[in-house]
N, C-alpha and C positions, 0 to 999 in steps of 0.2 A: 369352401364356403362354411364348414364345418369347423374347421379350425376358429377361423374367427365366432363364431355364435359361442366358440366354449372362452374362446377370450373373451368374453364379453359376460356372457355366464357366472363366470371365474372373478370377474370384477374388477378388471385390469380394465386405466382409465382408456378410455378415444383418443383420437386425434387433439378436439375442442379441451379437454379437461389436461391434456399438460399443455393450450397456447396460453390458456387462464393462465398457471402455476407458473409457466415463462416470464408473462405481463409482468404477478406480481411480483414476481422475482429482482427486474430492473428498474419498478420505481424503489428496492431499498438503496438506503448512502450508510455507508461508513462512516460514524463518528471520527473515525481516528484519523482519519488523511485531513478533516478540516481542520481539526487537534496541532496536526505534524503544521502545518502550514504555516496557521498560526507560531505555534514555538519558535522554527525557523524567524522569525520575527522580533527573538526576543534578545537581545545584545550580547548575549554571548554563543547565543546558537552564531548569529551576523558575526561574530572575529570566531567561530573553527570554518565556518561556510567560504570568508573572505582567505584562513590559510590553507584550504582545500584549493581553492579554485587559485590560488600562487604557485601552488606546487606542480596543478597539470599546468598549469600556463608555460612554467621550470621545464616539465617534464616533455610538456608539446612540444618546446624547440627544440629541446637536443633532438640530434640524428640517430643517436645511439647510446644509452640509459640503464643501467640498473637501479635509478632510485622509482622507485613508484608510491604515488599518496598512498598508501594501506593504510598508516598510525593516522593521516591528516582527516581520510575519511571518515575512522572507528573511531578516534576524536569530536564530530561531525553529529556521527550518527546518537556515542552516545549524551553527545551535553541534549541533544531536543527530545532525544529517548523519556530521559530524565525532567524535560517539562512535560510531555505526556502522560510521560508515568503519574501524576501529581495530580492532571485534574481528570485519568479518562476517566476513570474508576467512582465516580461524582457523578456523571452520567449514562452508567450501567443503569436500566431497571433492575 
């Protein structure tokens, strides 16, 4: 009990304050997620996603292959992030 009193006197947060902080954190939404979804619908991103999906289908249909879809994945991520980069910092306050 003495330890608990010392924690309260030292300004340590109690359980109620911690719960309120957790609730506030849940309400926050990262704007980059919405921008990524929107950019994935852009023409160039749709094209690179299609190439990635074709590669994944091709590789998945083979029982043993040394091929992977790393290049296609990087191309898609680059196209999407390039689109996001032009829009993201306009919304940051």
